[in-house]
C-alpha positions as CSV (number, residue, x, y, z in Angstrom):
1,M,-166.9,136.5,-17.9
2,S,-165.1,133.2,-18.6
3,I,-163.1,132.6,-21.7
4,S,-163.1,129.2,-23.3
5,L,-159.9,127.8,-24.7
6,S,-159.5,125.1,-27.1
7,A,-158.1,121.8,-26.0
8,G,-155.0,122.4,-28.0
9,M,-154.4,125.8,-26.4
10,R,-155.2,124.6,-22.9
11,G,-152.7,121.7,-23.3
12,A,-150.0,123.9,-24.6
13,L,-150.6,126.5,-21.8
14,S,-150.5,123.8,-19.1
15,T,-147.2,122.4,-20.6
16,L,-145.7,125.9,-20.7
17,Q,-146.7,126.6,-17.1
18,S,-145.2,123.3,-15.8
19,N,-142.1,123.9,-17.9
20,Q,-141.7,127.4,-16.4
21,Q,-141.8,126.0,-12.8
22,Q,-139.1,123.5,-13.7
23,V,-137.0,126.2,-15.3
24,Q,-137.3,128.3,-12.1
25,Q,-136.4,125.3,-10.0
26,A,-133.3,124.6,-12.1
27,Q,-132.2,128.2,-12.0
28,L,-132.6,128.2,-8.2
29,R,-130.5,125.0,-7.9
30,L,-127.8,126.5,-10.1
31,A,-127.8,129.8,-8.1
32,T,-127.7,128.1,-4.6
33,G,-125.8,125.0,-5.5
34,K,-128.4,122.9,-3.6
35,R,-131.1,120.6,-4.8
36,V,-132.6,120.6,-1.3
37,S,-132.9,124.2,0.0
38,S,-135.7,123.7,2.5
39,A,-137.7,121.1,4.3
40,L,-140.3,121.4,1.5
41,D,-137.9,120.0,-1.1
42,N,-137.0,116.8,0.8
43,P,-137.7,116.8,4.6
44,S,-135.6,113.7,5.3
45,S,-132.5,114.8,3.4
46,Y,-132.9,118.4,4.6
47,F,-133.0,117.6,8.4
48,R,-130.3,114.9,8.1
49,A,-128.0,117.4,6.4
50,Q,-128.8,120.0,9.0
51,N,-127.7,117.7,11.8
52,L,-124.5,116.9,10.0
53,S,-123.8,120.6,9.3
54,S,-124.6,121.5,12.9
55,R,-122.1,119.0,14.3
56,A,-119.5,120.1,11.8
57,S,-120.0,123.7,12.9
58,D,-119.6,122.7,16.6
59,L,-116.5,120.8,15.9
60,Q,-115.1,123.6,13.8
61,N,-115.5,125.9,16.9
62,L,-113.6,123.3,19.0
63,M,-110.9,123.2,16.3
64,D,-110.4,126.9,17.0
65,D,-110.0,126.2,20.7
66,M,-107.5,123.4,19.8
67,T,-105.5,125.8,17.7
68,Q,-105.3,128.2,20.6
69,A,-104.4,125.4,22.9
70,S,-101.6,124.4,20.6
71,S,-100.3,128.0,20.7
72,V,-100.3,127.9,24.5
73,M,-98.2,124.7,24.3
74,Q,-95.8,126.3,21.8
75,A,-95.4,129.4,24.1
76,T,-94.7,127.1,27.0
77,S,-92.2,125.1,25.0
78,K,-90.4,128.3,23.9
79,G,-90.4,129.4,27.5
80,L,-88.8,126.1,28.7
81,D,-86.2,126.3,26.0
82,S,-85.3,129.8,27.1
83,V,-85.1,128.7,30.7
84,K,-82.9,125.8,29.7
85,S,-80.6,128.1,27.9
86,L,-80.4,130.4,30.9
87,I,-79.6,127.4,33.1
88,D,-76.9,126.3,30.7
89,A,-75.5,129.9,30.9
90,A,-75.5,129.6,34.8
91,K,-73.7,126.2,34.5
92,G,-71.0,128.0,32.4
93,L,-70.5,130.6,35.1
94,V,-70.3,127.9,37.8
95,G,-67.8,126.0,35.7
96,K,-65.8,129.2,35.3
97,A,-65.8,129.7,39.1
98,S,-64.6,126.2,39.6
99,Q,-61.9,126.5,37.0
100,S,-60.7,129.8,38.5
101,G,-59.6,127.9,41.6
102,Q,-60.0,129.1,45.2
103,N,-58.2,132.3,45.8
104,N,-60.0,134.1,48.6
105,T,-58.1,137.3,49.5
106,L,-58.2,140.1,52.1
107,T,-56.1,143.1,51.1
108,G,-55.7,146.2,53.2
109,T,-56.4,149.7,51.9
110,L,-54.2,152.0,54.1
111,T,-53.1,155.2,52.4
112,T,-49.9,155.2,54.4
113,A,-47.9,152.2,53.4
114,L,-46.9,149.7,56.1
115,K,-43.3,148.6,56.5
116,A,-42.2,145.2,57.6
117,T,-40.5,146.7,60.6
118,D,-43.5,148.8,61.8
119,L,-44.6,147.9,65.3
120,V,-48.2,146.7,65.4
121,A,-49.1,147.5,69.1
122,G,-48.5,150.8,70.9
123,T,-49.4,154.5,70.5
124,A,-50.2,155.2,66.9
125,G,-47.6,157.3,65.2
126,A,-44.6,157.0,63.0
127,G,-43.5,153.4,62.7
128,V,-46.4,152.3,65.1
129,V,-49.7,150.9,63.8
130,G,-51.6,151.5,67.1
131,M,-53.3,148.3,68.0
132,T,-53.5,147.1,71.6
133,S,-50.7,145.0,73.2
134,G,-52.0,141.6,74.4
135,K,-54.8,141.4,71.8
136,L,-55.1,138.5,69.4
137,I,-55.3,138.2,65.6
138,K,-57.3,135.1,64.6
139,L,-58.3,133.3,61.5
140,A,-61.3,130.9,61.2
141,V,-61.5,128.4,58.4
142,N,-64.8,127.2,57.0
143,G,-66.7,128.6,60.0
144,G,-64.7,126.6,62.5
145,T,-63.0,127.7,65.7
146,A,-60.9,130.8,65.2
147,V,-57.1,130.0,65.4
148,T,-54.8,132.5,67.0
149,A,-52.2,133.5,64.5
150,V,-50.5,136.3,66.5
151,T,-50.6,137.5,70.1
152,L,-49.6,141.2,69.9
153,S,-46.9,142.5,72.2
154,A,-44.9,145.7,72.4
155,T,-42.3,144.3,70.0
156,T,-44.5,142.6,67.5
157,T,-43.8,143.9,64.0
158,V,-45.9,143.7,60.8
159,Q,-43.4,141.0,59.6
160,D,-44.1,139.1,62.8
161,V,-47.8,139.1,61.9
162,V,-47.0,137.9,58.4
163,D,-44.8,135.1,59.7
164,G,-47.2,134.2,62.4
165,I,-49.9,133.5,59.9
166,N,-47.6,131.7,57.4
167,T,-46.0,129.4,59.9
168,N,-49.1,128.5,61.9
169,A,-49.3,124.7,61.7
170,T,-53.1,124.6,62.2
171,L,-53.7,127.0,59.3
172,N,-51.0,125.5,57.2
173,P,-50.7,121.8,58.0
174,N,-48.5,121.2,54.9
175,G,-46.0,123.8,55.7
176,N,-45.2,127.5,55.4
177,G,-48.1,129.4,53.6
178,T,-49.5,126.4,51.8
179,A,-53.1,127.1,52.7
180,I,-53.2,130.6,54.3
181,K,-50.5,132.9,53.1
182,A,-49.8,136.5,54.3
183,A,-47.6,139.1,52.7
184,L,-47.0,142.8,52.3
185,V,-48.2,143.9,48.9
186,G,-47.9,147.6,48.0
187,G,-47.6,148.6,51.6
188,N,-50.7,146.8,52.7
189,L,-51.2,143.5,54.5
190,Q,-52.6,140.9,52.2
191,I,-53.9,137.5,53.3
192,T,-54.8,134.8,50.7
193,S,-56.5,131.5,51.2
194,S,-56.2,128.7,48.6
195,S,-57.8,126.1,50.9
196,G,-61.1,126.0,49.0
197,Q,-63.0,127.0,52.2
198,T,-64.3,130.2,53.7
199,V,-62.0,132.2,55.8
200,A,-62.6,135.1,58.2
201,L,-60.1,137.3,60.1
202,S,-61.1,138.5,63.6
203,S,-59.6,140.1,66.7
204,D,-60.5,140.7,70.3
205,D,-59.4,144.3,69.8
206,T,-61.8,147.0,68.7
207,D,-63.0,147.7,65.1
208,A,-61.2,151.1,65.1
209,K,-57.9,149.4,66.3
210,L,-58.1,146.6,63.7
211,Q,-58.8,149.2,61.0
212,L,-55.5,150.8,61.8
213,L,-53.9,147.7,60.4
214,L,-56.1,147.1,57.4
215,G,-58.2,150.1,56.7
216,S,-62.0,150.6,57.1
217,K,-62.8,148.4,54.1
218,T,-60.7,145.8,52.3
219,N,-59.7,146.1,48.6
220,E,-62.3,143.4,47.9
221,G,-65.1,145.6,49.4
222,T,-65.6,143.9,52.7
223,A,-66.0,146.2,55.8
224,V,-63.3,145.5,58.4
225,A,-64.8,144.4,61.7
226,A,-63.0,142.9,64.7
227,A,-65.9,140.4,65.1
228,G,-65.1,138.9,61.7
229,T,-63.9,140.1,58.3
230,N,-64.6,137.6,55.5
231,F,-62.1,137.0,52.7
232,V,-63.4,137.6,49.2
233,D,-62.5,136.1,45.8
234,T,-63.1,139.0,43.5
235,T,-63.4,136.8,40.4
236,R,-65.9,134.5,42.1
237,K,-67.7,137.5,43.6
238,S,-68.3,138.9,40.1
239,I,-69.4,135.4,38.9
240,A,-71.8,135.1,41.8
241,T,-73.4,138.5,40.9
242,Q,-73.9,137.3,37.3
243,F,-75.2,134.0,38.5
244,D,-77.9,135.8,40.6
245,D,-78.8,138.0,37.7
246,I,-79.4,134.9,35.6
247,L,-81.8,133.6,38.2
248,K,-83.8,136.8,38.0
249,Q,-84.0,136.3,34.2
250,I,-85.2,132.8,34.7
251,D,-88.1,134.0,36.8
252,Q,-88.9,136.8,34.3
253,T,-88.9,134.4,31.4
254,I,-91.3,132.1,33.3
255,Q,-93.6,135.0,33.9
256,D,-93.6,135.9,30.3
257,S,-94.3,132.4,28.9
258,S,-98.0,132.9,28.8
259,Y,-100.5,132.9,25.9
260,G,-104.0,134.1,26.0
261,G,-103.8,134.6,29.7
262,I,-102.7,131.0,30.4
263,N,-99.2,130.2,31.8
264,L,-98.5,126.5,32.2
265,L,-95.3,127.4,34.1
266,Q,-97.2,129.4,36.7
267,G,-99.9,127.0,38.0
268,Q,-102.6,127.6,35.3
269,D,-103.9,124.3,33.9
270,L,-105.1,124.0,30.3
271,K,-108.3,122.0,29.5
272,V,-108.9,121.2,25.8
273,T,-112.3,119.7,24.7
274,F,-112.3,117.4,21.7
275,N,-116.0,116.7,21.0
276,E,-119.2,118.6,21.0
277,T,-120.6,116.8,24.0
278,G,-117.6,117.5,26.2
279,T,-117.0,113.8,26.9
280,S,-113.6,113.8,25.2
281,S,-111.0,116.2,26.6
282,I,-107.5,116.5,28.0
283,T,-106.3,118.6,30.9
284,V,-102.6,119.7,30.7
285,K,-101.4,119.9,34.2
286,S,-99.3,123.0,34.9
287,V,-96.2,123.5,37.0
288,N,-95.4,126.4,39.3
289,Y,-91.7,127.2,38.5
290,T,-89.5,129.8,40.1
291,A,-85.7,129.6,40.2
292,N,-85.5,129.5,44.0
293,G,-88.8,127.5,44.3
294,D,-89.6,124.3,42.4
295,L,-86.5,124.5,40.2
296,G,-84.4,124.5,43.4
297,I,-81.7,126.9,42.2
298,A,-80.7,128.9,45.2
299,N,-78.9,132.2,44.9
300,S,-75.2,132.2,45.3
301,T,-74.0,131.9,48.9
302,H,-71.0,133.7,50.3
303,S,-70.2,135.1,46.8
304,F,-69.0,131.6,45.9
305,I,-66.0,132.1,48.2
306,S,-66.0,128.4,48.9
307,N,-65.6,125.5,46.6
308,D,-68.4,123.9,48.5
309,D,-70.7,126.8,47.6
310,V,-69.8,126.3,43.9
311,D,-70.4,122.6,44.1
312,V,-73.9,123.1,45.6
313,A,-74.8,125.6,42.9
314,S,-73.6,123.1,40.2
315,A,-75.7,120.3,41.8
316,N,-78.7,122.5,41.9
317,L,-78.4,123.5,38.3
318,K,-78.1,119.8,37.2
319,R,-81.3,118.9,39.1
320,A,-83.1,121.9,37.6
321,S,-81.9,121.0,34.1
322,D,-83.1,117.4,34.6
323,K,-86.5,118.7,35.9
324,I,-86.9,121.0,32.9
325,A,-86.1,118.1,30.5
326,A,-88.6,115.8,32.1
327,Q,-91.4,118.4,32.1
328,S,-90.6,119.3,28.5
329,A,-91.2,115.6,27.6
330,V,-94.6,115.7,29.4
331,F,-95.7,118.9,27.6
332,A,-94.5,117.5,24.3
333,A,-96.7,114.4,24.8
334,N,-99.7,116.6,25.5
335,Q,-98.9,118.7,22.5
336,T,-98.8,115.6,20.3
337,V,-102.3,114.6,21.6
338,I,-103.7,118.0,20.8
339,Q,-102.2,118.1,17.3
340,N,-103.5,114.6,16.5
341,R,-107.0,115.4,17.7
342,S,-106.9,118.6,15.8
343,T,-106.0,116.8,12.6
344,F,-108.6,114.1,13.3
345,T,-111.3,116.7,14.0
346,K,-110.5,118.6,10.7
347,T,-110.9,115.4,8.8
348,L,-114.2,114.6,10.6
349,V,-115.5,118.1,9.8
350,D,-114.7,117.6,6.1
351,T,-116.4,114.3,6.2
352,L,-119.6,115.7,7.9
353,N,-119.7,118.6,5.4
354,A,-119.3,116.2,2.5
355,G,-122.1,114.1,3.9
356,A,-124.4,117.1,4.2
357,D,-123.6,118.2,0.7
358,S,-124.3,114.7,-0.7
359,L,-127.8,115.0,0.7
360,T,-128.5,118.6,-0.5
361,A,-126.0,119.7,-3.1
362,A,-127.1,120.0,-6.7
363,D,-125.2,118.4,-9.6
364,Q,-124.2,121.6,-11.5
365,N,-123.6,119.7,-14.8
366,Q,-127.0,117.9,-14.5
367,E,-128.9,121.0,-13.6
368,S,-127.3,123.0,-16.4
369,A,-128.3,120.2,-18.9
370,N,-131.8,120.2,-17.4
371,L,-132.1,124.0,-17.8
372,L,-131.0,123.8,-21.4
373,A,-133.5,121.0,-22.2
374,L,-136.3,123.0,-20.3
375,N,-135.5,126.1,-22.3
376,T,-135.9,124.0,-25.5
377,Q,-139.2,122.6,-24.3
378,Q,-140.4,126.0,-23.3
379,Q,-139.7,127.3,-26.8
380,L,-141.6,124.3,-28.3
381,A,-144.5,124.9,-25.9
382,Q,-144.7,128.5,-27.0
383,S,-144.6,127.4,-30.6
384,T,-147.4,124.9,-29.9
385,L,-149.5,127.6,-28.2
386,S,-148.9,129.9,-31.1
387,L,-150.1,127.2,-33.6
388,A,-153.2,126.5,-31.6
389,S,-154.0,130.2,-31.5
390,Q,-153.5,130.5,-35.3
391,A,-155.9,127.6,-35.8
392,N,-158.6,129.4,-33.9
393,A,-158.0,132.6,-35.8
394,A,-158.5,130.6,-39.1
395,I,-162.0,129.7,-38.1
396,T,-163.0,133.3,-37.5
397,R,-162.0,134.2,-41.1
398,L,-164.8,132.0,-42.4
399,F,-167.3,134.6,-41.2
């Protein structure tokens, strides 16, 4: 059964229904903040906004990669700074070795004190050391030919050995004991070199016989051997040990200068992509540093006994320091590129999102005003419908 409505009621009802749809639309826009929520609202604006938002999302993901890449660069920079500090510390040690001068020493360790009048050759016993008559005591400077300082005889005394070394013109071209000096110190034979070169004592006697004169090991820690007993500078030996420890720390620092599994100091390149198509990128070329490798800092040689060894270490450190400074500049330039592109990409993402919003976002003030007006219209429509209904009811009262 159909119900007939008056023209007034039908018009009021139609207006009320239309108004209700507009109210719901305004409420949806206020709730979502969008005037275009689907392709049904405005296909052109919706899909254009989708494209802009999609690109902004892709670039945002790349920005995260750029941030991580920047962290890799920062870790690398900190690592290089630490390596540079360690190199500076090594330079300080080498400088200390150089300033300490050359004072290579060989000191005997006999428990029975030697006397100047003790005979060197003969049957070991009271007043006789026990080396072999006719044997030689030699000194070799800087790895050169060994120079005979003393030829032992049955009458050679400990003082003769001391004098033979001090007065040898080849060992001391500038006079008595000026380069190689021997003396009895605390009952032990002590030989000191201030020549700035390596020195070794040798003999054509046996190890056991030479050890009767010096002891099995010198006070500086060198084993006594007839084939060659090297002089040792205890100060420089300690410095050399510290120097080698620093080189180990340099290698460990390099190994620890990684971030996210990437270590630019150990041969792992870093590629950073700047756009969503992959056509814009930068590859940060790595280096493969180790103290003894690419940095070229060799471990101490001969415990820095020679000034030449100290000079070589100093030159190596300077080259390594220069290499670190040059590589730091390269990494800094790459870091600048990454930071600039990161800033640019952030600005571009904001621009894309703003463009998408301009196509779909609702004006909250306008939508609020629309909703207020629609509510007023809805109330008026309801009042109109009520009046139309009352008019029909008045007719029925006539019967």
